[in-house]
C-alpha positions in Angstrom: 0.0 0.1 0.0 3.3 2.7 0.0 2.1 6.2 0.3 -1.3 5.0 0.4 -4.0 5.8 3.0 -4.4 2.0 4.5 -7.9 0.4 5.6 -8.7 -2.7 7.7 -12.4 -4.1 8.5 -14.2 -6.4 9.2 -17.9 -7.3 9.0 -20.3 -9.6 10.0 -22.7 -10.8 7.0 -26.2 -12.1 8.3 -27.8 -14.8 5.6 -30.1 -17.7 5.4 -28.0 -20.9 6.8 -28.8 -22.2 3.2 -27.3 -20.0 1.2 -24.1 -19.3 3.4 -22.1 -22.2 0.8 -22.6 -19.8 -2.0 -22.1 -16.7 0.0 -17.9 -17.9 1.0 -17.2 -18.8 -2.1 -17.8 -15.6 -2.8 -16.4 -14.1 -0.5 -13.1 -16.5 -1.1 -13.5 -15.5 -4.5 -13.1 -11.3 -2.7 -9.7 -9.9 -2.8 -8.1 -9.2 0.3 -11.0 -10.2 1.8 -11.0 -13.3 4.3 -13.2 -15.6 5.9 -12.9 -15.2 10.0 -15.7 -17.5 11.7 -18.9 -18.8 10.6 -21.7 -19.9 12.8 -25.2 -22.1 11.6 -26.9 -19.9 12.3 -26.1 -18.1 9.1 -23.9 -15.5 10.4 -20.9 -15.0 8.5 -17.2 -12.5 10.1 -15.3 -11.1 7.6 -11.8 -9.5 7.6 -11.0 -6.5 4.6 -8.2 -4.7 3.6 -8.5 -1.7 0.8 -6.5 1.0 -0.6 -9.1 4.0 0.8 -12.2 4.3 3.0 -14.0 4.2 -1.3 -12.7 0.7 -2.4 -14.1 -0.4 2.1 -17.0 0.8 1.2 -17.1 -0.5 -2.6 -16.1 -4.0 -1.6 -19.0 -3.4 1.2 -21.2 -3.1 -1.1 -20.4 -6.2 -3.5 -20.8 -8.4 -0.5 -24.4 -6.7 0.4 -25.1 -8.1 -3.9 -24.2 -11.1 -3.4 -27.5 -13.3 -3.5 -28.2 -14.9 -0.1 -26.7 -11.6 2.1 -29.3 -10.2 4.2 -27.2 -7.5 5.8 -23.3 -6.5 6.1 -23.2 -5.5 8.8 -19.6 -3.1 10.3 -17.8 -4.3 13.1 -14.0 -2.4 12.8 -12.5 -0.4 10.8 -9.1 1.3 10.9 -7.5 4.1 7.9 -4.2 5.1 8.5 -1.4 6.8 6.2 0.8 3.6 5.3 4.2 5.4 6.9 
């Protein structure tokens, strides 16, 4: 990320249990996105890194557009200039 703003955030994705497999597969295909945990009730915890807040917002929208996703809730957000 050199001289760009570095952003890291975590979020909880809510889905129906029967959609989790497809959603997790889609998440694994997203760059700089990692599944940290999941729960059989339909919750998935994701950590995402981005170069900017805009890139993070775009990634969250992309997650929200995955078929079967009911909601995306930001839990943690940190950004800083890479030094």
